[in-house]
N, C-alpha and C positions, 0 to 999 in steps of 0.2 A: 483203627478199624471201628465200624459201627458197633454200638453196644449190643450184646447178645439179647435176644428176646427171652422173656420168662418161659419156663418149661411148661407150665400149666395153661390150659385154655383160658381159665378165669384170669390168670395173670396177664396173658396177652390181650384179653379184652379190656382189662383195666388200663394197661399201658396205651392201647389204641385210643381209649376214651380220653386219657390225659393228653395224648398227642393232638387229638381233634380239638380239645378245649384250648390248648396252647395256640393252635393255628387260628381258631376263631378270634382269640384275643388279639393276635398279631394282625389279622385281617381288619378288625375294627380300628386298631391303632394306625394301620396303613391308610385307611380312609380318612381318619382325622388329620394325619400328616399331609395328605394331598390337599385337603381343604384349608389348612392353616397357612398363614403368611410366613415367609422365610424367617422374619425376626421372632415369630412365635415358636417355630420349630427349633430355632437356635436356643431360645430361652428354655424350652422343655428339655432339650439335650443337656444344657448346662445344669439344670436342676437334677436330672437323673444321674449325671456324672458326679455331681457333688454328693448325692446320697450314696452312691457306690463308694466314693472315696471315704466317706464317714463310716461306712459299715464293713467294708472289705479290707480288713487289716492285712491279710496275706498278700494281696496284690499291691497294696501300699508299700509293704516291706520289700517286695521284689523290685518295684519301680525305684524305690529309694536306693537300694543296694546297687542296681544297675547304673543309676546316675552318679553315684559316688565312685564306682569303678571307672566309668567313662570320663568323668571330669576331674576326679581327684579333689585337690584342694581349691580348684577354681571356683567351686560353688559353695556358698555358705549353707548352713542348715536351713535357713529361711528360703534360699533360692531353690534348694532341693524340694522342700515342701511345696512351694508354689508350682514348680514344674510337674510334680506328681499330680497335684490337683488339676492343673491345666490339661495334662495328658489324658486323665480319666474323663474329664469333661468333654474333651475333643472326641474321644472314642464314642461317647454317648451321643454327641451331636451327629457323628457319622452314621450311627445306627438309625437315628431319626430321619436323617436326610435320605438314607437308602429306602426307607418306607415310602418316601415321596417321589421315587424315581420317575414315575409316569408324568409328573409335572415338568420334568426336565425335557421331555420330548414334545411339549406343546408348542414351542416356538421355533425360531431359527437356531441352528446348532450352536452359534456363538453367544446366544442370549444369556444362557445360564452359566457357561464356562468359557472363560477367555482362553483360546487355544493359541499356542506358540510352537513353531517348529514342526508342524505336522508334515511338512514337505520332506523332512528327513526320513520319516517312516515310509511315506509314499515312494520315495526314491529307492529305498531298499526293497520294498515289495515289488517294484516294477522290474527288478531283475529276474523275478520268477522263482527264486530259491528260498523264499520264506524270510520272515523277520521275527526275532525274539525281542520283544519289548520287556525289559526287566524293570522292576519297581520294588517297592517295599510297603510295609504297613505304615505309611506316612500320608498325611493329608487325607484324601478320600480315594483310596485305591480302587474301590468298586466303581466310582464315578469315572475313572480313567477309561475303562472298557466301554461303558455306556456312551461316553462322549465320542470316542473313536468310531464306534458303530454309527452314531448319529451323523458323523462327518463323512461317512462312506468308506471308512477304513476298519471293517470288522476284524475282531481278533477272537481267538479261543483262549479261555483262561483255565489254568489247572487249579481245581478246587477240591476241598475235602467235603464230602456230603454230610449234611446234618443227620443226627440220629433220628430226629422227627421227620418222617417221610412227607408229611403234609407241609411242614415249614420248608423242607428241601424243595418241594415242587414250587412253592411260592417264590423262594429265593432264586431258583433256576429261571423262573419266568421273568423276574426282575432283571436278572443278569443277561437275558437274551432279548430284552425288549427292542434293542436297536440293531438286531441282526447278528449278535455275537454268539459264540458257542462255548460250551463248558466241557472239560475233560476231567474225569474222576482221577484224583491223584493216586489212588491205590493201584492203578495199572496205567500210569500216565505215559511212560516212555514211548511205547510203540505207537499209540494214538497221536501223541505230540509230534513224533518224527514223521509219521505219514502226513500229518497236516502241514508241516513245514515243507516237505518234499513236493507237496501239491501247490506250494507258493503262498501258503496262508501266513497270517500273523498270529503269534503266540504271546500271551501275557504271562509273566513268571515273576512272582515275588521271591526275593532271595534273602530276606532278613529274618527268617525263623530257623531255629536249630533243627536239623533233621533228626528223626528218631534214631537213625543208624547212619554210620558213615559220614560222608561229607569231607570237605577240605578245610583245615584250620588256616584262616587268613586274618590279617590284622583288621580290627574294627575298633576304633577309638583307642588304639595303642595296645590292644590285647587280642590274642588269637580267639576267633569265634568260628566254630564249625559251621560251614556254609554248604548248601547243596552243590554237588558237582553236576547236577542235571543240566544247568545252562551250558556249561562247557561241553559236555558230552553231546548234547543236542546240536550245538553249533558245529562241532567237528563232524558229526555224522550226516548233517544235512547241508552244510555250507551256507546256512542262513546267516544273515546279518544280525548284529546285536546293537540294540538302540536303548538308551536310558529314557524312561518315561515316568513322569510324576504329575500328580494333581495336588496342589496345596491351597489352603484357605488364606486369603488376604485379611488384613485387619478389619476391613469393612464388611466381612462376611461373605464376599464373593469368592469364586473358585478360579484358579489359574492352572491350566494344563501346559506343561513344558515337555517337548520332545527334543532331546539333545542330539547332536550329530552322531552318526554311527561310530562304534568303536572298531579298532583294528583287532581282529582275532589272530593271536599268535599261532604260527604253524612252523615251528622249528624242526619238527620230527620227533621231539621229545614230548610224548603225549602228556605225561604227568606234569612236567614243567610248564607246558602250555596251558593245561587246565588250571594250575595254580595261578599263573600270571593273569589269565582272563578273569578268574573268580576274584582275585585280589583287586584287579582294576575296577570291576563292577562294584565291589564292596566299597572301595574308596570313593566312588561317585555317590553311592548311597549315603555314606558317612557325611560327605559334603552337604548333602541336602538335609540330613537330620540335624547337623550342627546349625544350619540356617533356620530350621523350624523345629527346635527340640520339643516344643509343647504339642506338636502334632504327630509324634512318633509313639509307637506302642511299647512303652518302657515296662509294661507289666509282664512281658515274656522273658523267661530266663535265657537270654540270648547267649550268654557266655558259658553256659553249663556244657558238660560233655554229653554227647548223644546218649539217650537212655539205653540203647542196646549195643553200645560199644562203637568203636571206630575202625573196625577191621573189614567193613564191607561198605560199598558205595551207597549213596542215598537215593539213587533213582534206578535201581534194578539193572545193574550192568549185565546180568545174565540175559537180559532182553535185547542186548545191543546187536545181536546177530541179524536183526531185521534189515 
C-alpha cells in the first residue's frame, strides 16, 4: 500500500516539496538520457549499478544468498560475486533506458528492438477472448510493453503505483507512450478480468513473491510462492497464455521474443490445474533466467514465505464473483 501521509499540514507540505524535488531531478535526468547516445546511457547505468553494488550491502547479500540457493555448488565464490555485480549493473542500465523511452518511438518499430514471434500473440488476440502475456523482471520488462504497443499490439500492465505521485504520473506517461494501459495492482483482478473479456492483452510478471497467498511451485529446484493471479484470470476469462521476454544481447541491443501459446489445463480440478499452469509458466521463466542470469533481479527475496502467510490467495479471490 502507498505510504501514509504525515498527519500535520506542515509535514504534508514538506513531503510534497520533497516529492516535487525528486520529480524535478528525474525530469532533468530523463532529458539527459534522451539526448545521450546508447553507449553513454549504458556506461552511466554501469556506473550507477557499480556504485549501488559497492554501497548496498543488504541487497548484495540477498542476491548472493539467492544465487547460492539457485545454483548450489555450481558457482564459485567469484562467479557469485560477478553475477551479483552484473545483475545490479543491469538493473541500473534498465532504469536509465526507461528514462529514454521516447527515443525508442522515434523510428521504425523494429529499429530499437528486434522482435520475434509477435505473430503468436496476434493469433491469440484474434480469437477475441484476450491474451495474458507473462514475463518476469528479466532483461527490460518495461520495454516489452512499449515495443508491443509500438507494433500495434497494445497491452495493459498490472503495476504498483509509486509513493511519489509526481514520479508516478511521469512513469505512467512513459508506460503508456505507445498506446498501452496500466492497472493498479491493489484492485487488479476485476479490472484485468474485464480487460481480458473485452479481448485485450494483459502483461503480468510472475517472478516476485506475493505479500499473501500464492502457489508454491518449483523454481531452480526449490518451492517459490508464485501469484495465482495468472491461473485464475486464465480460467475466468478463457484468455490464452503466452510467454513474453525482452533481453539484452552482448552488443547492447534488445531482443523481444514471444513464444507459442501454452496449453491451459482444464481437468475440472481447479487447484490442480492452477498448480500445473503456474508451474509450467515458472519453468519457462526459469529457462530464460538460466540463459541470462546476469539480467534477472536477484536482489528480491524470491524464495521467502509471503509476509502475511499463505492461507489466502494472492489476487483477491473474494473478487472472483465478477
